[in-house]
C-alpha positions as CSV (number, residue, x, y, z in Angstrom):
1,X,-3.6,44.7,38.0
2,X,-3.1,44.1,34.2
3,X,-1.9,40.7,33.8
4,X,0.5,41.0,30.7
5,X,0.8,36.9,30.5
6,X,-2.9,36.8,30.2
7,X,-3.0,39.5,27.6
8,X,-0.1,39.4,25.6
9,X,2.2,38.9,24.0
10,X,0.1,40.3,21.2
11,X,-2.8,42.8,21.2
12,X,-5.0,44.0,18.4
13,X,-6.3,47.7,18.1
14,X,-9.3,48.2,15.9
15,X,-9.1,52.2,15.6
16,X,-5.6,52.4,16.9
17,X,-4.3,55.4,15.2
18,X,-5.8,58.4,17.5
19,X,-7.6,59.4,20.6
20,X,-8.3,56.7,23.3
21,X,-6.9,53.8,20.7
22,X,-3.7,55.4,20.6
23,X,-3.4,56.0,24.2
24,X,-4.1,52.0,24.4
25,X,-1.2,51.4,22.4
26,X,0.9,53.7,24.2
27,X,0.3,52.0,27.5
28,X,0.0,48.5,26.2
29,X,3.6,49.3,24.6
30,X,5.1,50.8,27.9
31,X,4.0,47.3,29.2
32,X,5.8,45.6,26.6
33,X,2.7,44.2,24.7
34,X,3.3,43.7,20.9
35,X,0.8,45.5,18.9
36,X,-1.2,44.9,15.6
37,X,-2.9,48.6,14.8
38,X,-5.7,49.1,12.2
39,X,-6.8,52.5,10.9
40,X,-8.4,53.9,8.0
41,X,-6.0,57.1,7.9
42,X,-2.4,56.7,6.7
43,X,-1.1,59.6,8.7
44,X,-1.7,59.2,11.9
45,X,-1.2,55.3,11.8
46,X,2.2,55.7,10.9
47,X,2.9,58.4,13.7
48,X,1.1,56.3,16.7
49,X,3.1,52.9,14.8
50,X,6.6,55.1,15.2
51,X,5.8,56.4,18.4
52,X,5.0,52.7,19.9
53,X,8.0,51.1,18.1
54,X,10.4,53.5,19.9
55,X,9.2,51.8,23.3
56,X,10.8,48.8,22.3
57,X,7.8,46.8,21.0
58,X,7.2,44.9,17.4
59,X,4.5,46.9,15.8
60,X,2.3,45.9,12.7
61,X,0.0,48.0,11.1
62,X,-2.8,47.7,8.5
63,X,-4.4,50.8,6.6
64,X,-8.1,49.2,6.8
65,X,-11.6,50.7,6.5
66,X,-13.8,48.5,8.7
67,X,-16.8,48.9,6.6
68,X,-14.7,46.7,3.8
69,X,-16.4,43.5,3.1
70,X,-13.2,42.1,3.3
71,X,-11.7,43.8,6.7
72,X,-12.1,40.8,8.6
73,X,-9.8,38.5,5.8
74,X,-7.8,41.2,5.5
75,X,-7.0,41.4,9.2
76,X,-6.9,37.7,9.4
77,X,-4.0,37.4,6.8
78,X,-1.8,39.8,9.2
79,X,-2.7,38.2,12.7
80,X,-3.6,34.6,12.5
81,X,0.2,33.3,13.2
82,X,0.4,35.5,16.2
83,X,-0.5,34.5,19.6
84,X,-3.0,37.3,20.2
85,X,-4.0,37.6,23.9
86,X,-6.2,40.9,23.9
87,X,-8.3,42.3,21.1
88,X,-9.6,46.0,21.4
89,X,-12.7,47.1,19.1
90,X,-12.2,51.3,19.3
91,X,-14.1,52.0,16.1
92,X,-17.8,53.3,16.0
93,X,-18.1,57.0,16.4
94,X,-21.1,58.5,14.9
95,X,-20.7,59.1,11.1
96,X,-24.2,60.5,10.4
97,X,-26.4,63.0,12.1
98,X,-30.2,64.0,10.7
99,X,-33.8,63.1,11.9
100,X,-34.3,59.5,11.2
101,X,-37.7,59.7,9.2
102,X,-35.9,61.7,6.7
103,X,-32.7,60.3,6.7
104,X,-30.5,58.6,4.1
105,X,-30.6,54.6,4.2
106,X,-27.1,54.2,3.5
107,X,-25.7,56.7,6.2
108,X,-27.9,54.9,8.7
109,X,-26.6,51.6,7.6
110,X,-22.8,52.9,8.1
111,X,-23.8,53.6,11.6
112,X,-25.3,50.1,12.1
113,X,-22.6,48.3,10.1
114,X,-19.8,50.2,12.0
115,X,-21.0,49.7,15.5
116,X,-22.9,46.1,15.3
117,X,-22.2,44.1,12.2
118,X,-18.6,44.6,12.0
119,X,-17.7,44.1,15.7
120,X,-19.8,41.2,15.8
121,X,-17.8,39.8,13.0
122,X,-14.5,40.7,14.6
123,X,-15.7,39.6,18.4
124,X,-16.7,36.2,17.2
125,X,-13.5,35.5,15.3
126,X,-11.0,36.6,18.4
127,X,-13.8,35.6,20.9
128,X,-13.5,31.9,19.2
129,X,-9.4,32.4,19.5
130,X,-9.2,33.4,23.1
131,X,-11.7,30.9,24.3
132,X,-9.7,28.1,22.5
133,X,-6.5,29.6,24.0
134,X,-8.1,29.5,27.0
135,X,-6.7,33.1,28.3
136,X,-7.0,36.7,27.2
137,X,-9.0,39.9,27.1
138,X,-11.6,41.8,24.8
139,X,-12.4,45.9,25.2
140,X,-15.2,47.1,23.1
141,X,-15.4,51.1,23.4
142,X,-19.0,52.1,24.3
143,X,-20.6,55.5,24.3
144,X,-22.2,57.4,27.4
145,X,-25.2,58.5,24.4
146,X,-26.5,54.5,24.7
147,X,-28.3,55.2,28.1
148,X,-30.9,57.3,26.5
149,X,-32.5,58.2,23.2
150,X,-31.2,61.1,20.9
151,X,-32.6,63.7,18.4
152,X,-31.0,63.6,15.0
153,X,-28.4,60.9,15.8
154,X,-31.3,58.3,17.0
155,X,-29.4,55.3,15.4
156,X,-26.2,55.6,17.0
157,X,-27.1,55.3,20.5
158,X,-29.3,52.6,20.0
159,X,-26.1,50.8,18.2
160,X,-24.5,51.4,21.0
161,X,-26.8,50.1,23.4
162,X,-27.2,47.0,21.5
163,X,-23.2,46.7,21.1
164,X,-23.2,46.9,25.5
165,X,-25.8,44.8,26.1
166,X,-24.3,42.1,23.6
167,X,-20.9,42.4,25.5
168,X,-21.9,41.8,28.7
169,X,-24.0,38.3,27.3
170,X,-20.2,37.6,26.0
171,X,-18.9,38.3,29.2
172,X,-20.9,35.8,30.6
173,X,-20.2,33.3,28.0
174,X,-16.0,33.2,28.1
175,X,-15.9,33.8,31.7
176,X,-15.6,30.2,32.3
177,X,-12.8,29.9,29.3
178,X,-10.5,32.9,31.8
179,X,-11.1,35.3,29.0
180,X,-12.3,38.9,30.5
181,X,-14.7,40.9,28.6
182,X,-15.0,44.9,29.0
183,X,-17.2,47.6,27.7
184,X,-15.4,50.5,28.3
185,X,-17.9,53.4,28.2
186,X,-17.0,56.6,27.2
187,X,-18.3,60.1,28.3
188,X,-17.6,63.6,26.7
189,X,-13.7,62.9,26.0
190,X,-11.1,65.2,24.3
191,X,-10.3,62.8,21.2
192,X,-10.0,63.8,17.6
193,X,-13.7,62.6,16.6
194,X,-15.2,64.3,19.0
195,X,-13.4,67.3,18.1
196,X,-14.3,66.6,14.4
197,X,-17.8,66.5,15.7
198,X,-17.6,70.1,16.6
199,X,-17.7,69.6,21.0
200,X,-17.0,72.5,22.8
201,X,-14.9,70.8,25.6
202,X,-14.4,74.1,27.4
203,X,-18.0,75.0,28.0
204,X,-19.1,76.0,31.5
205,X,-20.2,73.1,33.2
206,X,-19.2,70.2,30.9
207,X,-17.0,67.7,32.4
208,X,-14.8,66.0,29.8
209,X,-12.0,63.5,30.0
210,X,-8.4,62.9,29.0
211,X,-7.9,60.0,26.4
212,X,-5.0,58.6,28.5
213,X,-7.1,58.6,31.7
214,X,-9.9,56.8,30.1
215,X,-7.3,54.1,28.5
216,X,-5.7,53.6,31.9
217,X,-9.1,53.0,33.2
218,X,-10.0,50.5,30.8
219,X,-6.8,48.3,31.3
220,X,-7.0,48.6,35.1
221,X,-11.0,47.2,35.2
222,X,-10.3,44.7,32.3
223,X,-10.5,42.0,34.6
224,X,-13.5,43.2,36.5
225,X,-15.8,43.1,33.3
226,X,-18.5,43.3,31.8
227,X,-18.5,47.2,32.1
228,X,-17.2,50.5,33.2
229,X,-18.1,53.9,33.0
230,X,-15.1,56.2,32.6
231,X,-14.2,59.4,34.0
232,X,-16.9,62.1,32.7
233,X,-19.7,59.5,33.2
234,X,-21.8,61.1,36.6
235,X,-22.9,59.2,39.8
236,X,-26.7,59.6,38.2
237,X,-25.4,57.7,34.8
238,X,-24.2,55.0,37.1
239,X,-27.1,54.7,39.2
240,X,-30.0,55.0,36.7
241,X,-28.3,51.6,34.6
242,X,-27.5,49.7,37.8
243,X,-23.5,49.6,38.2
244,X,-21.7,47.3,39.3
245,X,-22.8,45.7,36.4
246,X,-21.3,42.4,37.4
247,X,-23.6,42.2,40.2
248,X,-26.5,43.4,37.9
249,X,-25.7,40.6,35.0
250,X,-24.8,38.2,36.7
251,X,-27.8,38.2,39.1
252,X,-30.3,38.3,35.9
253,X,-28.5,35.2,34.4
254,X,-28.9,33.3,37.4
255,X,-32.6,34.0,37.6
256,X,-33.1,33.1,34.0
257,X,-31.2,29.5,34.2
258,X,-33.4,29.0,37.5
259,X,-36.4,29.9,35.7
260,X,-35.6,27.7,32.3
261,X,-34.0,25.3,34.1
262,X,-30.3,25.5,32.3
């Protein structure tokens, strides 16, 4: 059950103009949550803003490249006066391909910054606000590629693996303050970003998910944390990484506390 009092009245979605981000915006608007939408491309951003506004909520938009050093400052200028109950980081599709030893350092750094450096800065800011508020939620979009290494995109799944483990730690830290944290881990999903990467969704034997269904799963399981494998990730993947993650992470944390005397 999505708690509109806890996660409202405002939600901020970084990467909210298309795919799962746009579906999250639509579903949150249908629940009466006002929205701040951040995206790099102006046309999709304007389109989704018009869509959600027509659903009866207030919407503010910011055309923003999240790799811009001033990104967080620009977002703060738009959101510091709002009662934000939910922050969603949906940016971070793979932006560079090639064998690592022959790679362009700038291309590799872009993947790291979009999937590690920038989300950490945003999560520090909004996590701190929600901690002080003592209520709210955070959703970070992850990738099924992060469970194993991949050739030609070695940096991307590694960065997503870092982010997943970080989110699990953040879940533990913010839990005492009634702030829910969830890594919503996607399998193959029919998003424009994956289409641009050339995925064949209709290849025989390939299972893909609908963005609306993935968004719905994320909102439904936000309170459970710390990680949810959305449709399209099979049972083998769930068994390989140890699910439900809440039990795994809580158990490991308890063992560490016992050993360290904390």
